[in-house]
N, CA, C and O of each residue as an XYZ file, in Angstrom:
832
protein
N      11.006     26.440    -37.637
C      10.214     25.402    -38.234
C       8.828     25.544    -37.660
O       8.698     25.352    -36.451
N       7.815     25.847    -38.365
C       6.544     25.953    -37.873
C       5.770     24.589    -38.226
O       5.719     24.159    -39.379
N       5.198     23.976    -37.174
C       4.459     22.728    -37.403
C       3.350     22.753    -36.444
O       3.477     23.186    -35.299
N       2.107     22.218    -36.997
C       0.924     22.258    -36.152
C       1.019     21.127    -35.006
O       1.862     20.231    -35.036
N       0.137     21.264    -34.080
C       0.002     20.296    -33.042
C      -0.293     18.978    -33.523
O       0.250     17.984    -33.042
N      -1.224     18.925    -34.557
C      -1.728     17.779    -35.205
C      -0.541     16.988    -35.920
O      -0.371     15.780    -35.758
N       0.213     17.742    -36.678
C       1.410     17.234    -37.252
C       2.423     16.689    -36.245
O       3.004     15.627    -36.469
N       2.638     17.397    -35.149
C       3.544     16.974    -34.178
C       3.125     15.705    -33.483
O       3.973     14.883    -33.136
N       1.854     15.526    -33.274
C       1.314     14.235    -32.669
C       1.425     13.132    -33.650
O       1.609     11.975    -33.271
N       1.320     13.451    -34.898
C       1.369     12.358    -35.914
C       2.821     11.811    -36.064
O       3.068     10.698    -36.528
N       3.712     12.654    -35.649
C       5.135     12.121    -35.593
C       5.488     11.222    -34.410
O       6.492     10.510    -34.447
N       4.650     11.255    -33.340
C       4.995     10.494    -32.152
C       5.034      9.002    -32.409
O       6.020      8.314    -32.144
N       3.929      8.543    -32.932
C       3.840      7.039    -33.217
C       5.094      6.415    -34.027
O       5.685      5.401    -33.655
N       5.381      7.065    -35.042
C       6.500      6.480    -35.884
C       7.827      6.488    -35.130
O       8.649      5.587    -35.300
N       8.038      7.533    -34.278
C       9.329      7.354    -33.539
C       9.296      6.274    -32.492
O      10.332      5.663    -32.229
N       8.189      6.010    -31.896
C       8.131      4.933    -30.944
C       8.165      3.508    -31.639
O       8.724      2.539    -31.126
N       7.516      3.482    -32.846
C       7.540      2.244    -33.500
C       8.930      1.997    -34.115
O       9.337      0.838    -34.206
N       9.696      3.058    -34.551
C      11.017      2.828    -35.026
C      11.865      2.350    -33.874
O      12.669      1.438    -34.068
N      11.747      2.862    -32.784
C      12.552      2.366    -31.529
C      12.307      0.889    -31.311
O      13.213      0.071    -31.153
N      10.890      0.584    -31.314
C      10.607     -0.765    -31.037
C      11.211     -1.777    -32.057
O      11.710     -2.850    -31.719
N      11.118     -1.345    -33.286
C      11.635     -2.187    -34.429
C      13.193     -2.386    -34.197
O      13.705     -3.505    -34.252
N      13.888     -1.273    -33.944
C      15.316     -1.350    -33.657
C      15.608     -2.319    -32.563
O      16.455     -3.198    -32.718
N      14.938     -2.182    -31.481
C      15.165     -3.029    -30.364
C      14.742     -4.459    -30.568
O      15.351     -5.396    -30.054
N      13.745     -4.592    -31.288
C      13.268     -5.969    -31.613
C      14.315     -6.715    -32.523
O      14.600     -7.895    -32.321
N      14.831     -6.023    -33.459
C      15.850     -6.591    -34.307
C      17.197     -6.850    -33.547
O      17.947     -7.774    -33.862
N      17.434     -6.043    -32.607
C      18.603     -6.194    -31.824
C      18.468     -7.402    -30.823
O      19.421     -8.134    -30.555
N      17.187     -7.554    -30.285
C      16.888     -8.681    -29.399
C      16.968     -9.964    -30.161
O      17.498    -10.943    -29.633
N      16.453    -10.024    -31.428
C      16.478    -11.232    -32.180
C      17.948    -11.639    -32.464
O      18.336    -12.805    -32.389
N      18.680    -10.662    -32.772
C      20.150    -10.953    -33.133
C      20.923    -11.484    -32.037
O      21.957    -12.133    -32.195
N      20.336    -11.158    -30.773
C      21.078    -11.675    -29.497
C      20.462    -12.880    -28.961
O      20.708    -13.270    -27.819
N      19.625    -13.513    -29.796
C      18.933    -14.789    -29.283
C      18.001    -14.604    -28.147
O      18.086    -15.331    -27.158
N      17.130    -13.679    -28.242
C      16.085    -13.520    -27.197
C      16.172    -12.208    -26.579
O      15.199    -11.762    -25.972
N      17.271    -11.542    -26.682
C      17.326    -10.073    -26.330
C      17.639     -9.773    -24.798
O      17.585     -8.609    -24.401
N      17.963    -10.804    -23.945
C      18.237    -10.491    -22.530
C      19.334     -9.517    -22.422
O      19.236     -8.545    -21.673
N      20.437     -9.754    -23.183
C      21.562     -8.830    -23.086
C      21.196     -7.376    -23.422
O      21.594     -6.439    -22.730
N      20.415     -7.220    -24.522
C      19.992     -5.805    -24.856
C      19.011     -5.263    -23.902
O      19.097     -4.095    -23.523
N      18.061     -6.073    -23.486
C      17.016     -5.491    -22.606
C      17.596     -5.048    -21.182
O      17.041     -4.195    -20.490
N      18.718     -5.684    -20.832
C      19.342     -5.398    -19.565
C      20.505     -4.504    -19.708
O      21.182     -4.184    -18.730
N      20.764     -4.077    -20.957
C      21.922     -3.101    -21.070
C      21.709     -1.789    -20.402
O      20.574     -1.381    -20.151
N      22.789     -1.122    -20.111
C      22.681      0.168    -19.455
C      22.162      1.245    -20.417
O      22.261      1.114    -21.637
N      21.587      2.347    -19.809
C      21.203      3.496    -20.619
C      21.787      4.784    -19.919
O      22.510      4.735    -18.924
N      21.421      5.849    -20.505
C      21.888      7.182    -19.975
C      21.015      7.679    -18.816
O      21.281      8.734    -18.240
N      19.909      6.866    -18.462
C      19.069      7.147    -17.264
C      19.731      6.389    -16.147
O      19.683      5.159    -16.120
N      20.312      7.051    -15.279
C      21.123      6.403    -14.123
C      20.215      5.317    -13.369
O      19.106      5.579    -12.902
N      20.796      4.145    -13.318
C      20.157      3.028    -12.667
C      19.101      2.325    -13.419
O      18.505      1.381    -12.901
N      18.821      2.763    -14.700
C      17.745      2.161    -15.455
C      18.469      1.316    -16.678
O      19.391      1.804    -17.331
N      18.002      0.149    -16.881
C      18.416     -0.640    -18.042
C      17.437     -0.244    -19.223
O      16.518      0.553    -19.043
N      17.684     -0.834    -20.410
C      16.849     -0.617    -21.432
C      15.338     -0.923    -21.158
O      14.452     -0.154    -21.531
N      15.088     -2.120    -20.469
C      13.788     -2.502    -20.181
C      13.100     -1.454    -19.310
O      11.914     -1.188    -19.503
N      13.832     -0.838    -18.334
C      13.262      0.202    -17.388
C      12.898      1.403    -18.251
O      11.799      1.926    -18.067
N      13.682      1.862    -19.128
C      13.352      2.995    -19.923
C      12.061      2.758    -20.746
O      11.155      3.591    -20.785
N      12.031      1.628    -21.371
C      10.889      1.228    -22.174
C       9.695      1.077    -21.329
O       8.598      1.433    -21.759
N       9.833      0.584    -20.177
C       8.660      0.462    -19.259
C       8.085      1.890    -18.906
O       6.881      2.145    -18.937
N       9.054      2.779    -18.573
C       8.733      4.145    -18.371
C       7.973      4.853    -19.538
O       6.907      5.455    -19.410
N       8.651      4.698    -20.650
C       7.954      5.308    -21.926
C       6.606      4.899    -22.152
O       5.800      5.656    -22.692
N       6.303      3.712    -21.764
C       5.010      3.018    -22.238
C       3.898      3.058    -21.092
O       2.846      2.429    -21.203
N       4.180      3.765    -20.092
C       3.227      3.828    -18.982
C       1.785      4.116    -19.410
O       0.855      3.486    -18.906
N       1.599      5.030    -20.302
C       0.213      5.485    -20.819
C      -0.419      4.287    -21.555
O      -1.647      4.216    -21.613
N       0.368      3.332    -22.125
C      -0.209      2.350    -22.864
C      -0.927      1.392    -21.903
O      -1.855      0.693    -22.311
N      -0.505      1.354    -20.628
C      -1.036      0.324    -19.655
C      -1.938      1.075    -18.652
O      -2.798      0.412    -18.071
N      -1.835      2.282    -18.414
C      -2.655      3.018    -17.355
C      -3.396      4.081    -17.907
O      -2.805      5.071    -18.337
N      -4.717      3.981    -17.946
C      -5.479      5.037    -18.344
C      -5.610      6.059    -17.311
O      -4.958      5.937    -16.274
N      -6.426      7.103    -17.498
C      -6.477      8.207    -16.516
C      -6.717      7.856    -15.091
O      -5.921      8.201    -14.218
N      -7.794      7.181    -14.836
C      -8.122      6.770    -13.523
C      -7.047      5.891    -12.846
O      -6.702      6.099    -11.682
N      -6.502      4.856    -13.641
C      -5.435      3.990    -13.107
C      -4.259      4.728    -12.762
O      -3.687      4.486    -11.699
N      -3.787      5.716    -13.652
C      -2.682      6.554    -13.423
C      -2.863      7.387    -12.112
O      -1.927      7.503    -11.321
N      -4.038      7.944    -11.903
C      -4.332      8.771    -10.756
C      -4.275      7.892     -9.429
O      -3.899      8.332     -8.343
N      -4.644      6.759     -9.635
C      -4.641      5.804     -8.511
C      -3.172      5.486     -8.024
O      -2.863      5.434     -6.833
N      -2.332      5.285     -9.041
C      -1.063      5.000     -8.834
C      -0.288      6.199     -8.137
O       0.546      6.011     -7.251
N      -0.648      7.460     -8.627
C      -0.047      8.702     -8.210
C      -0.516      8.902     -6.820
O       0.290      9.299     -5.978
N      -1.776      8.656     -6.496
C      -2.232      8.843     -5.192
C      -1.480      7.905     -4.120
O      -1.233      8.241     -2.962
N      -1.172      6.709     -4.692
C      -0.590      5.692     -3.767
C       0.847      6.109     -3.376
O       1.426      5.541     -2.450
N       1.428      7.119     -4.098
C       2.855      7.666     -3.727
C       2.735      9.040     -3.353
O       3.698      9.796     -3.483
N       1.580      9.451     -2.878
C       1.362     10.828     -2.317
C       1.672     11.886     -3.344
O       2.188     12.956     -3.023
N       1.358     11.581     -4.566
C       1.484     12.703     -5.614
C       2.926     12.878     -6.095
O       3.162     13.827     -6.842
N       3.819     12.129     -5.769
C       5.117     12.268     -5.975
C       5.475     11.564     -7.354
O       5.628     10.344     -7.414
N       5.594     12.358     -8.406
C       5.737     11.783     -9.805
C       6.947     11.061     -9.971
O       6.963     10.030    -10.642
N       8.099     11.574     -9.343
C       9.432     10.964     -9.599
C       9.430      9.541     -8.920
O      10.054      8.597     -9.404
N       8.746      9.459     -7.858
C       8.659      8.186     -7.143
C       7.749      7.295     -7.958
O       8.028      6.103     -8.086
N       6.661      7.829     -8.522
C       5.791      7.029     -9.350
C       6.567      6.449    -10.557
O       6.452      5.270    -10.890
N       7.312      7.284    -11.156
C       8.042      6.833    -12.331
C       8.967      5.704    -12.025
O       9.052      4.726    -12.769
N       9.708      5.849    -10.850
C      10.646      4.727    -10.380
C       9.865      3.443    -10.091
O      10.241      2.327    -10.448
N       8.710      3.712     -9.392
C       7.928      2.497     -9.034
C       7.415      1.684    -10.295
O       7.541      0.462    -10.378
N       6.885      2.394    -11.168
C       6.310      1.823    -12.392
C       7.430      1.197    -13.310
O       7.322      0.108    -13.873
N       8.466      1.995    -13.378
C       9.595      1.417    -14.241
C      10.196      0.168    -13.777
O      10.573     -0.700    -14.564
N      10.299      0.055    -12.363
C      10.976     -1.092    -11.919
C       9.991     -2.308    -11.818
O      10.410     -3.463    -11.893
N       8.737     -2.020    -11.654
C       7.692     -3.009    -11.510
C       7.372     -3.534    -13.052
O       7.344     -4.738    -13.304
N       7.174     -2.697    -13.883
C       6.715     -3.034    -15.183
C       7.825     -3.566    -15.989
O       7.581     -4.219    -17.004
N       9.058     -3.324    -15.594
C      10.250     -3.842    -16.367
C      10.306     -5.318    -16.268
O      11.033     -5.961    -17.025
N       9.564     -5.885    -15.363
C       9.586     -7.356    -15.199
C       8.679     -8.042    -16.177
O       8.648     -9.271    -16.239
N       7.941     -7.277    -16.941
C       7.028     -7.903    -17.993
C       7.978     -8.282    -19.071
O       9.073     -7.737    -19.207
N       7.503     -9.284    -19.875
C       8.272     -9.754    -21.050
C       8.789     -8.640    -21.943
O       8.018     -7.707    -22.171
N       9.891     -8.630    -22.423
C      10.453     -7.505    -23.185
C       9.619     -7.268    -24.426
O       9.429     -6.134    -24.865
N       9.116     -8.382    -24.990
C       8.367     -8.392    -26.270
C       7.029     -7.647    -26.035
O       6.502     -7.000    -26.940
N       6.523     -7.748    -24.862
C       5.255     -7.046    -24.526
C       5.494     -5.554    -24.369
O       4.662     -4.748    -24.786
N       6.628     -5.172    -23.770
C       6.926     -3.801    -23.695
C       7.173     -3.156    -25.065
O       6.794     -2.009    -25.306
N       7.819     -3.922    -25.954
C       7.921     -3.426    -27.330
C       6.584     -3.317    -28.086
O       6.447     -2.439    -28.938
N       5.597     -4.179    -27.801
C       4.289     -4.079    -28.391
C       3.643     -2.790    -27.795
O       2.947     -2.060    -28.501
N       3.868     -2.548    -26.592
C       3.371     -1.271    -25.971
C       3.839     -0.007    -26.638
O       3.121      0.980    -26.798
N       5.117     -0.108    -27.023
C       5.662      1.032    -27.831
C       5.033      1.297    -29.122
O       5.034      2.426    -29.613
N       4.475      0.243    -29.708
C       3.826      0.349    -30.936
C       2.270      0.553    -30.910
O       1.596      0.541    -31.940
N       1.772      0.732    -29.706
C       0.430      0.808    -29.527
C      -0.166      2.131    -30.001
O       0.487      3.173    -29.941
N      -1.432      2.079    -30.482
C      -2.125      3.324    -30.953
C      -2.400      4.222    -29.759
O      -2.407      5.439    -29.944
N      -2.638      3.702    -28.495
C      -2.841      4.460    -27.424
C      -1.643      5.386    -27.129
O      -1.797      6.566    -26.815
N      -0.393      4.763    -27.254
C       0.787      5.567    -26.907
C       0.978      6.636    -27.966
O       1.370      7.766    -27.674
N       0.692      6.255    -29.200
C       0.899      7.191    -30.327
C      -0.016      8.441    -30.205
O       0.357      9.500    -30.709
N      -1.172      8.353    -29.568
C      -1.994      9.377    -29.381
C      -2.025     10.061    -28.081
O      -2.795     10.990    -27.838
N      -1.140      9.566    -27.220
C      -0.981     10.116    -25.859
C      -0.164     11.332    -25.799
O       0.822     11.408    -26.531
N      -0.485     12.343    -24.963
C       0.353     13.570    -24.785
C       0.378     13.846    -23.273
O      -0.657     13.700    -22.622
N       1.467     14.219    -22.721
C       1.570     14.457    -21.292
C       0.725     15.738    -20.887
O       0.664     16.736    -21.606
N       0.074     15.612    -19.652
C      -0.648     16.787    -19.224
C       0.240     18.013    -19.183
O       1.309     17.952    -18.577
N      -0.133     19.097    -19.781
C       0.665     20.373    -19.778
C       1.775     20.389    -20.847
O       2.333     21.441    -21.159
N       2.080     19.209    -21.397
C       3.189     19.149    -22.441
C       2.653     19.099    -23.796
O       3.291     19.608    -24.719
N       1.476     18.497    -23.998
C       0.881     18.450    -25.353
C       1.608     17.530    -26.312
O       2.371     16.657    -25.901
N       1.371     17.729    -27.545
C       2.036     16.928    -28.614
C       3.559     17.118    -28.636
O       4.343     16.189    -28.835
N       3.922     18.401    -28.416
C       5.384     18.678    -28.375
C       6.087     17.838    -27.258
O       7.163     17.270    -27.448
N       5.427     17.804    -26.131
C       6.045     17.001    -24.944
C       6.145     15.669    -25.205
O       7.113     15.015    -24.819
N       5.037     15.093    -25.963
C       5.036     13.614    -26.247
C       6.191     13.329    -27.270
O       6.918     12.347    -27.125
N       6.322     14.095    -28.170
C       7.524     13.936    -29.159
C       8.864     14.116    -28.552
O       9.790     13.372    -28.873
N       9.016     15.114    -27.651
C      10.371     15.273    -26.900
C      10.528     14.113    -26.128
O      11.621     13.548    -26.174
N       9.597     13.639    -25.397
C       9.715     12.444    -24.521
C      10.140     11.248    -25.312
O      11.039     10.533    -24.869
N       9.575     10.987    -26.419
C       9.947      9.809    -27.267
C      11.345      9.998    -27.813
O      12.081      9.012    -27.761
N      11.827     11.138    -28.339
C      13.096     11.401    -28.899
C      14.169     11.266    -27.847
O      15.162     10.572    -28.067
N      13.994     11.920    -26.694
C      14.993     11.946    -25.582
C      15.246     10.557    -25.183
O      16.385     10.090    -25.191
N      14.172      9.861    -24.819
C      14.394      8.489    -24.252
C      14.875      7.521    -25.321
O      15.545      6.534    -25.016
N      14.543      7.798    -26.542
C      15.135      6.848    -27.594
C      16.714      7.071    -27.591
O      17.483      6.119    -27.723
N      17.129      8.320    -27.442
C      18.595      8.537    -27.315
C      19.240      7.996    -26.119
O      20.378      7.526    -26.131
N      18.436      8.078    -25.013
C      18.993      7.437    -23.714
C      19.263      5.967    -23.967
O      20.124      5.402    -23.293
N      18.617      5.346    -24.848
C      18.833      3.895    -25.131
C      19.953      3.667    -26.288
O      20.892      2.886    -26.135
N      19.770      4.347    -27.319
C      20.634      4.120    -28.512
C      22.014      4.638    -28.330
O      22.957      3.989    -28.780
N      22.207      5.781    -27.691
C      23.654      6.371    -27.675
C      24.539      5.550    -26.864
O      25.592      5.220    -27.410
N      24.320      5.125    -25.600
C      25.202      4.297    -24.905
C      25.466      2.827    -25.473
O      26.455      2.157    -25.175
N      24.547      2.460    -26.249
C      24.620      1.071    -26.744
C      25.068      1.050    -28.235
O      24.993      0.010    -28.889
N      25.514      2.158    -28.736
C      26.120      2.399    -30.058
C      25.130      1.810    -31.190
O      25.559      1.248    -32.198
N      23.787      1.995    -30.919
C      22.815      1.626    -31.797
C      22.562      2.810    -32.740
O      22.802      3.952    -32.345
N      22.066      2.568    -34.026
C      21.824      3.740    -34.914
C      20.573      4.605    -34.238
O      19.743      4.145    -33.454
N      20.637      5.836    -34.687
C      19.547      6.698    -34.190
C      18.225      6.259    -34.874
O      18.109      6.177    -36.096
N      17.180      5.969    -33.932
C      15.926      5.453    -34.382
C      14.917      6.682    -34.751
O      14.027      6.549    -35.591
N      15.140      7.841    -34.066
C      14.244      8.993    -34.463
C      14.571      9.564    -35.862
O      15.708      9.587    -36.333
N      13.484     10.011    -36.462
C      13.710     10.473    -37.804
C      14.471     11.832    -37.824
O      14.594     12.509    -36.803
N      14.930     12.162    -38.920
C      15.615     13.541    -39.076
C      14.644     14.651    -38.702
O      15.005     15.568    -37.965
N      13.437     14.578    -39.195
C      12.468     15.737    -38.900
C      12.158     15.699    -37.329
O      12.142     16.759    -36.702
N      11.921     14.529    -36.724
C      11.615     14.725    -35.298
C      12.767     15.078    -34.447
O      12.575     15.692    -33.397
N      14.035     14.708    -34.853
C      15.135     14.952    -34.190
C      15.482     16.473    -34.309
O      15.942     17.102    -33.356
N      15.258     16.975    -35.418
C      15.506     18.390    -35.584
C      14.542     19.318    -34.800
O      14.898     20.397    -34.327
N      13.371     18.841    -34.709
C      12.248     19.485    -34.026
C      12.662     19.638    -32.509
O      12.675     20.708    -31.899
N      12.993     18.420    -32.003
C      13.373     18.305    -30.675
C      14.626     19.033    -30.234
O      14.671     19.617    -29.151
N      15.696     18.991    -31.127
C      16.857     19.693    -30.959
C      16.542     21.225    -30.808
O      16.896     21.900    -29.841
N      15.872     21.660    -31.827
C      15.440     23.187    -31.748
C      14.747     23.565    -30.633
O      14.978     24.671    -30.143
N      13.841     22.747    -30.091
C      12.979     23.003    -28.978
C      13.998     23.150    -27.707
O      13.991     24.116    -26.945
N      14.836     22.078    -27.614
C      15.846     22.105    -26.469
C      16.680     23.289    -26.471
O      16.826     23.944    -25.439
N      17.264     23.622    -27.615
C      18.205     24.773    -27.727
C      17.373     26.049    -27.460
O      17.967     27.022    -26.996
N      16.091     26.124    -27.706
C      15.374     27.344    -27.623
C      15.046     27.723    -26.160
O      14.634     28.843    -25.861
N      15.245     26.757    -25.286
C      14.982     27.010    -23.845
C      14.714     25.872    -22.955
O      14.910     25.958    -21.743
N      14.249     24.752    -23.551
C      14.049     23.641    -22.643
C      15.183     23.161    -21.936
O      15.136     22.817    -20.755
N      16.264     23.131    -22.687
C      17.617     22.584    -22.177
C      17.985     23.421    -20.973
O      18.352     22.835    -19.954
N      17.920     24.711    -21.000
C      18.348     25.468    -19.761
C      17.278     25.464    -18.628
O      17.606     25.393    -17.443
N      15.980     25.544    -19.046
C      14.948     25.724    -18.121
C      14.656     24.408    -17.350
O      14.446     24.410    -16.137
N      14.651     23.356    -18.063
C      14.248     22.014    -17.502
C      15.412     21.276    -17.090
O      15.330     20.592    -16.070
N      16.539     21.322    -17.777
C      17.679     20.415    -17.520
C      18.944     21.126    -16.982
O      19.942     20.470    -16.685
N      18.894     22.525    -16.854
C      20.016     23.055    -16.418
C      21.318     23.177    -17.284
O      22.444     23.313    -16.806
N      21.029     23.113    -18.576
C      22.142     23.067    -19.454
C      22.540     24.400    -19.976
O      21.709     25.275    -20.218
N      23.918     24.559    -20.161
C      24.266     25.863    -20.706
C      25.454     25.536    -21.699
O      26.498     24.997    -21.333
N      25.173     25.927    -23.014
C      26.130     25.580    -24.038
C      27.450     26.320    -23.826
O      28.530     25.883    -24.224
N      27.281     27.500    -23.155
C      28.569     28.292    -22.866
C      29.392     28.712    -24.117
O      28.785     28.913    -25.169
N      30.640     28.844    -24.061
C      31.477     29.260    -25.083
C      31.805     28.119    -26.068
O      32.971     27.812    -26.320
N      30.674     27.461    -26.651
C      30.837     26.318    -27.488
C      29.912     26.602    -28.786
O      28.978     27.404    -28.763
N      30.265     25.891    -29.849
C      29.355     25.701    -30.960
C      29.104     24.240    -31.147
O      30.018     23.466    -31.433
N      27.823     23.853    -30.981
C      27.448     22.436    -31.149
C      27.108     22.185    -32.559
O      26.307     22.929    -33.125
N      27.648     21.206    -33.160
C      27.436     21.001    -34.644
C      27.220     19.481    -34.868
O      28.120     18.677    -34.627
N      26.026     19.117    -35.326
C      25.739     17.759    -35.719
C      26.470     17.276    -36.933
O      26.533     17.991    -37.934
N      27.029     16.086    -36.886
C      27.636     15.533    -37.958
C      26.809     14.725    -38.984
O      27.269     14.353    -40.063
N      25.504     14.477    -38.543
C      24.626     13.665    -39.428
C      23.411     14.403    -39.843
O      22.601     13.835    -40.575
N      23.198     15.681    -39.423
C      22.138     16.550    -39.762
C      22.560     17.967    -40.012
O      23.609     18.314    -39.469
N      21.948     18.801    -40.706
C      22.221     20.164    -40.867
C      21.683     20.903    -39.606
O      20.596     21.478    -39.645
N      22.401     20.881    -38.569
C      21.942     21.523    -37.327
C      23.194     21.969    -36.561
O      24.195     21.256    -36.496
N      23.097     23.216    -35.964
C      24.108     23.636    -35.110
C      23.484     24.725    -34.186
O      22.501     25.364    -34.560
N      24.064     24.925    -32.986
C      23.715     25.961    -32.092
C      24.912     26.566    -31.406
O      25.922     25.892    -31.206
N      24.810     27.871    -31.032
C      25.930     28.462    -30.422
C      26.878     29.065    -31.349
O      26.911     28.719    -32.530
N      27.755     30.070    -30.797
C      28.738     30.652    -31.666
C      30.015     30.809    -30.861
O      30.727     31.805    -30.987
N      30.294     29.813    -30.035
C      31.476     29.817    -29.141
C      32.768     29.360    -29.979
O      32.681     28.853    -31.097
N      33.828     29.569    -29.390
C      35.056     29.207    -30.056
C      35.372     27.730    -29.983
O      36.104     27.223    -30.833
N      34.855     27.033    -29.012
C      35.015     25.535    -28.952
C      33.947     24.868    -29.818
O      32.767     24.930    -29.472
N      34.312     24.247    -30.908
C      33.333     23.561    -31.767
C      33.297     22.177    -31.344
O      34.343     21.529    -31.309
N      32.080     21.622    -30.991
C      31.875     20.276    -30.550
C      31.081     19.655    -31.719
O      30.036     20.167    -32.121
N      31.630     18.493    -32.269
C      30.973     17.905    -33.460
C      30.617     16.545    -32.937
O      31.514     15.792    -32.555
N      29.354     16.189    -32.899
C      28.807     14.894    -32.540
C      27.643     14.503    -33.368
O      27.067     15.358    -34.040
N      27.261     13.267    -33.365
C      26.035     12.861    -33.946
C      24.828     13.606    -33.347
O      24.956     14.032    -32.200
N      23.728     13.799    -33.969
C      22.585     14.477    -33.441
C      21.920     13.813    -32.231
O      21.384     14.474    -31.342
N      21.974     12.540    -32.238
C      21.387     11.853    -31.013
C      22.133     12.120    -29.775
O      21.549     12.134    -28.692
N      23.438     12.340    -29.887
C      24.290     12.653    -28.692
C      23.977     14.070    -28.258
O      24.024     14.327    -27.055
N      23.670     14.986    -29.108
C      23.180     16.358    -28.718
C      21.840     16.352    -28.105
O      21.570     17.150    -27.208
N      20.974     15.477    -28.552
C      19.657     15.305    -27.865
C      19.932     15.027    -26.336
O      19.447     15.697    -25.424
N      20.739     13.993    -26.187
C      21.012     13.549    -24.824
C      21.727     14.723    -23.988
O      21.329     15.082    -22.880
N      22.809     15.262    -24.643
C      23.515     16.317    -23.861
C      22.602     17.460    -23.455
O      22.626     17.891    -22.302
N      21.744     17.991    -24.451
C      20.871     19.064    -24.098
C      19.791     18.615    -23.154
O      19.177     19.480    -22.528
N      19.522     17.437    -23.006
C      18.570     16.936    -22.037
C      19.285     16.654    -20.730
O      18.711     15.953    -19.897
N      20.467     17.135    -20.488
C      21.099     16.986    -19.172
C      21.812     15.743    -18.964
O      22.186     15.488    -17.819
N      22.074     14.866    -19.985
C      22.787     13.655    -19.824
C      24.339     13.968    -19.972
O      24.718     14.983    -20.556
N      25.131     13.140    -19.471
C      26.579     13.140    -19.650
C      26.981     12.173    -20.757
O      26.750     10.975    -20.588
N      27.520     12.563    -21.790
C      27.923     11.645    -22.935
C      29.330     11.875    -23.413
O      29.726     12.983    -23.776
N      30.051     10.817    -23.399
C      31.473     10.770    -23.878
C      32.335     11.725    -23.184
O      33.217     12.336    -23.789
N      32.107     11.877    -21.914
C      33.038     12.813    -21.059
C      32.588     14.175    -21.165
O      33.263     15.042    -20.610
N      31.515     14.503    -21.816
C      30.987     15.911    -21.815
C      29.685     15.982    -21.110
O      28.826     15.111    -21.251
N      29.534     17.073    -20.312
C      28.191     17.337    -19.548
C      28.028     18.877    -19.706
O      28.891     19.668    -19.326
N      26.917     19.225    -20.265
C      26.623     20.640    -20.478
C      25.774     21.290    -19.234
O      25.333     22.435    -19.331
N      25.595     20.583    -18.191
C      24.905     21.233    -17.156
C      25.732     22.143    -16.355
O      26.866     21.839    -15.986
N      25.136     23.308    -16.075
C      25.925     24.354    -15.486
C      25.971     24.122    -13.939
O      26.595     24.899    -13.217
């Protein structure tokens, strides 16, 4: 699937807004959303509000502010992510959802990752939230397929240590599969996004 950088970036905002809408609806149905905001995710130790706070860093910290935060933790990005996620998760959940919908975030791309990195970030973290909470997939078919193909083409093994092995992975809700192994694993596409991103889902872990 060939798609331009401009087209990839144009997909980012809608995925973030769709997640915000899904979480907003869920929060309202739970009478304020405390239960949903504090629900577990596939990111160890992070609730939904932590993941959303992490996803929306760029909406609150411009270049200089981000570099100041990074300098404060001696350039350790993992430590920075933890610090900001836990600190900003204390913000009202409705404000974090507004950040998900912001034009700034829709136009943001990670240094070195570009538009493809921004889209991958949005789709993977959306799955981190929706999969364990049995919420419907918020990412569009197009965006999900792009990210699944990118993960299967090398990101899964290079960045997340994933190995499909003697398996065939086959999505049940999209026309997508990878591998030609004898063990056929059929799951919804969002679960494969999470699995190829190195998460453990439903007793399956593809990390080698």
